[in-house]
N, C-alpha and C positions, 0 to 999 in steps of 0.2 A: 827776526824770529829767534825766540827762547825756549831753551828746551831742560827740563828735570827728572832726572829718576826720581821713581815713585816706591818705596822701601815699605816693607810690611812685616813686622818683628825682622828688622835687618835681613830680609830677602828683597833684592829685586823682585816688586811686582809689576812694573809699566814703568812709562813715562807719559809725562804731563806737554806740548807741547801752545806756544802763542801765534800764533801769525797772523797776516794782515785781514783771515776771515772771522777772529776769534780765537778757540781754544779747543785741541784736540787730547782725548786719553784712552793711550791701547795699554791692554793688560798684554806684561812680557810673555812669548811665548813658551819658555822653560818655565814661566812659574804657573802656568797654567796646565802644565803637561807633569807637577811637582806634586808628591803624593798626596798634600790637603790643601789646596790652596783655597785662602778664602778670601772675599770682596771687600776691596779696602772701603766701601758703602752701601747701604741698601739700593742708595739709588744708581751707582753705577756697578751691577753685577756681574759676573765672570762672564768673559764674551770675547770670542777672536777677532770680532768687529773694531774698528774703533768708535770711540762715542764724541758727537760735536757739538760743540754750544757755540753762540754769538759770544755768549757770557764768562765770567769762569764760573766753573762747576759751583753749585750749594757747598756740596761737602770740602773741595777746598779753599774756600770763600770764607768755609767758618773756621779753618784751622789757624788762620789771622788772626793778632791778635787784637783787640779791641781798647779805645778807652786811654787815661796814661800811657800803656805798655805799646802803644799804638804809635801817642806821638811820641815816645824813645823809639821807634825804629824809625819810623819816618826823618825824626832827628839827627840819630846815628848815621843810617846810609842816603839821609838828602833822597827819600824818595816823596814820592805823592801820594797820599793815599787812595788814589785812583789807580796807581801802578799795582793792582792786582799780585801781577805775574813777578813784579819785581820784590814783591812784602811776603809772596809766597816762599820763595827760592829764600831771600834775606832773615826770615822770621822760624821756617818750618825745619831746619833741617833737625831740631832736637825736639820733637813735638812731646805733649804728656799724650799717651797712649803709644798705639801699634805701630802709625803710620808716618813716616817721616820724609822730606821732600828736599831733593842734594841737587842742585844747580850741577848742571852740563858745561863741563869746558870746552 
């Protein structure tokens, strides 16, 4: 099982988990109760219920680089293109935009 924290504008928004069944995303309770929480994606609206998927959620998959940048990431971190969670945690710590993904130790 691998787990990463998802931040929206540097505020903990939720957690994404990869396990043997696929992927799980859940918003942080404190984030949902904050003054003006925003959904991280239109496909993952604010909810206190977890989202699950057999494959990587399209929103998170879209954060992973493509093309020559993906080639560099695969070589530098020795990751396969099919290891979407590994690529997400390695490459999306400092994404363009409001969302960042930081692996939990």
